[in-house]
C-alpha positions as CSV (number, residue, x, y, z in Angstrom):
1,X,67.3,21.2,43.8
2,X,64.4,20.4,46.4
3,X,62.9,23.6,47.7
4,X,62.2,24.4,51.0
5,X,59.0,26.2,50.7
6,X,56.2,24.7,52.5
7,X,53.3,23.1,50.3
8,X,51.1,25.2,51.8
9,X,52.5,28.0,49.5
10,X,51.9,25.8,46.3
11,X,48.7,27.1,45.2
12,X,47.0,24.3,42.6
13,X,45.6,25.6,39.6
14,X,42.3,23.5,38.9
15,X,40.9,23.6,35.4
16,X,37.3,22.4,34.2
17,X,33.9,23.5,33.9
18,X,31.6,24.3,36.5
19,X,28.1,22.2,36.6
20,X,26.5,25.4,35.7
21,X,28.1,25.4,32.1
22,X,27.8,21.5,32.0
23,X,23.9,22.2,32.2
24,X,24.0,25.1,29.6
25,X,26.0,22.9,27.6
26,X,23.8,19.7,27.6
27,X,20.7,22.4,26.8
28,X,22.1,23.9,23.7
29,X,23.1,20.6,22.4
30,X,19.9,19.2,23.1
31,X,18.2,22.0,21.2
32,X,20.7,22.0,18.0
33,X,20.0,17.7,17.7
34,X,16.4,18.7,17.9
35,X,16.6,20.9,15.2
36,X,19.0,18.8,13.1
37,X,16.4,15.9,13.7
38,X,13.6,17.7,12.5
39,X,15.1,18.4,9.3
40,X,16.5,14.9,8.8
41,X,13.5,12.7,9.7
42,X,11.2,14.1,7.1
43,X,13.8,13.6,4.4
44,X,14.0,9.9,5.4
45,X,10.3,9.2,5.5
46,X,10.5,10.6,2.0
47,X,12.6,8.2,0.7
48,X,11.4,5.3,2.5
49,X,7.8,6.2,0.8
50,X,9.2,6.3,-2.6
51,X,10.5,2.6,-1.9
52,X,6.9,1.7,-0.6
53,X,5.1,3.3,-3.8
54,X,7.3,1.1,-6.1
55,X,6.4,-1.9,-3.9
56,X,2.8,-0.8,-3.8
57,X,3.1,-0.8,-7.8
58,X,4.3,-4.4,-8.0
59,X,1.2,-5.3,-5.6
60,X,-1.6,-3.5,-7.7
61,X,0.1,-4.0,-10.9
62,X,0.1,-7.4,-10.4
63,X,-3.2,-8.0,-9.0
64,X,-5.1,-5.5,-11.7
65,X,-3.2,-8.2,-14.2
66,X,-4.7,-11.4,-12.4
67,X,-8.5,-10.1,-12.2
68,X,-8.2,-8.7,-16.0
69,X,-7.5,-12.2,-16.8
70,X,-10.7,-13.5,-15.3
71,X,-13.9,-13.9,-17.2
72,X,-16.4,-11.1,-17.3
73,X,-19.2,-12.7,-15.3
74,X,-20.1,-15.4,-13.7
75,X,-22.9,-15.9,-16.7
76,X,-20.2,-15.2,-19.2
77,X,-19.1,-18.2,-21.4
78,X,-16.1,-19.6,-20.1
79,X,-14.4,-21.7,-22.8
80,X,-14.1,-18.8,-25.2
81,X,-17.2,-18.8,-27.4
82,X,-18.7,-15.6,-28.9
83,X,-21.9,-15.4,-26.8
84,X,-22.0,-13.0,-23.6
85,X,-24.3,-12.7,-20.9
86,X,-27.2,-10.2,-21.2
87,X,-27.1,-10.8,-25.1
88,X,-30.8,-12.0,-26.2
89,X,-31.8,-15.1,-25.4
90,X,-28.5,-15.6,-23.1
91,X,-28.5,-15.4,-19.0
92,X,-28.4,-12.0,-17.6
93,X,-25.3,-11.0,-16.0
94,X,-25.0,-10.6,-12.3
95,X,-26.9,-7.8,-10.7
96,X,-25.0,-4.9,-9.6
97,X,-26.1,-5.6,-6.3
98,X,-24.5,-9.1,-6.5
99,X,-21.3,-8.4,-7.3
100,X,-18.6,-10.5,-5.2
101,X,-17.4,-13.9,-4.8
102,X,-20.3,-16.6,-5.5
103,X,-21.2,-19.2,-2.9
104,X,-18.1,-21.9,-2.6
105,X,-15.8,-19.2,-4.2
106,X,-13.6,-18.5,-0.4
107,X,-10.0,-18.1,-2.1
108,X,-8.6,-16.2,-5.0
109,X,-7.6,-19.7,-6.4
110,X,-11.5,-20.2,-7.5
111,X,-12.1,-17.1,-8.3
112,X,-13.6,-17.0,-12.3
113,X,-14.7,-13.8,-13.1
114,X,-13.8,-10.2,-12.3
115,X,-16.9,-9.4,-10.0
116,X,-15.8,-12.4,-7.7
117,X,-12.8,-9.7,-6.5
118,X,-15.2,-7.0,-5.4
119,X,-14.7,-6.4,-1.6
120,X,-11.6,-8.5,-1.5
121,X,-9.2,-6.9,0.8
122,X,-6.1,-9.2,1.6
123,X,-2.3,-9.4,2.1
124,X,-1.7,-12.7,0.5
125,X,-0.2,-12.9,-2.7
126,X,-1.5,-14.5,-6.0
127,X,-1.2,-18.0,-4.7
128,X,-3.2,-17.2,-1.5
129,X,0.1,-17.4,0.4
130,X,1.1,-14.6,2.8
131,X,3.4,-11.9,0.9
132,X,7.3,-11.8,1.4
133,X,8.1,-9.9,4.7
134,X,9.1,-6.9,2.6
135,X,5.0,-6.4,2.3
136,X,3.8,-7.2,5.4
137,X,2.4,-3.9,6.3
138,X,1.0,-3.2,2.8
139,X,-3.1,-3.9,2.2
140,X,-4.6,-4.6,-1.1
141,X,-8.3,-3.5,-1.4
142,X,-10.8,-4.4,-4.2
143,X,-13.6,-2.6,-5.8
144,X,-15.7,-3.8,-9.1
145,X,-18.8,-1.9,-10.5
146,X,-20.3,-1.6,-13.5
147,X,-19.6,1.4,-15.5
148,X,-20.2,1.0,-19.1
149,X,-21.3,4.5,-19.7
150,X,-18.0,6.4,-18.4
151,X,-16.5,4.3,-21.4
152,X,-19.6,6.0,-23.8
153,X,-20.8,2.5,-24.0
154,X,-24.6,2.8,-24.6
155,X,-25.5,0.6,-21.3
156,X,-23.6,0.6,-18.0
157,X,-23.7,-3.0,-17.7
158,X,-21.4,-3.6,-20.7
159,X,-17.7,-2.6,-18.8
160,X,-17.0,-3.0,-15.1
161,X,-14.5,-0.7,-13.6
162,X,-11.9,-2.8,-11.3
163,X,-10.0,0.0,-9.0
164,X,-7.2,-1.8,-7.1
165,X,-5.9,0.5,-4.0
166,X,-3.1,-0.3,-2.1
167,X,-1.9,1.2,1.0
168,X,1.6,1.4,2.0
169,X,2.6,1.2,5.7
170,X,3.2,4.9,5.8
171,X,-0.7,5.2,4.8
172,X,0.4,6.4,1.4
173,X,-2.8,4.9,-1.3
174,X,-1.6,3.8,-4.4
175,X,-4.7,3.5,-6.5
176,X,-5.0,1.3,-10.3
177,X,-7.7,1.0,-12.2
178,X,-8.9,-0.8,-15.6
179,X,-12.0,-2.2,-17.3
180,X,-13.3,-5.5,-18.2
181,X,-15.9,-5.1,-21.2
182,X,-18.4,-7.5,-22.3
183,X,-17.2,-8.3,-25.3
């Protein structure tokens, strides 16, 4: 049965949000998301930094092992006999002011003694190739100094301290140190 009431008497009920309610809702949602993000982002960075530190450990230990495998000094006997630089009747070891690569030693492939790595900074691997993409933002820095006294030796020039510092993409510095002695 069809009603004979005019349409003007039918009251339309509209439902929904007013503009003010929508704006208040957006503001509340934005504030809550900002608070949640402040909790999540630091936890995520700590998680990533742990992975970076593991990679830094791999790089640093590899570099330190490579350096320790070299001769003590340019003036050391490179063929494995029993004499050392600075011994009586032998050539003096490199002066502390001259630690670093000698003329013509312009890549790690030709470094033959520990102090060639002094002030070395690179993003290359042990074969002078670029690092894997996973290591693009890592930096490796090497410092070599005489430091025999710290080890209780009678002369500072009887040992060299090698310090390898790896800086991760989040600027965390991971440092490794080792000693090469003149024995």
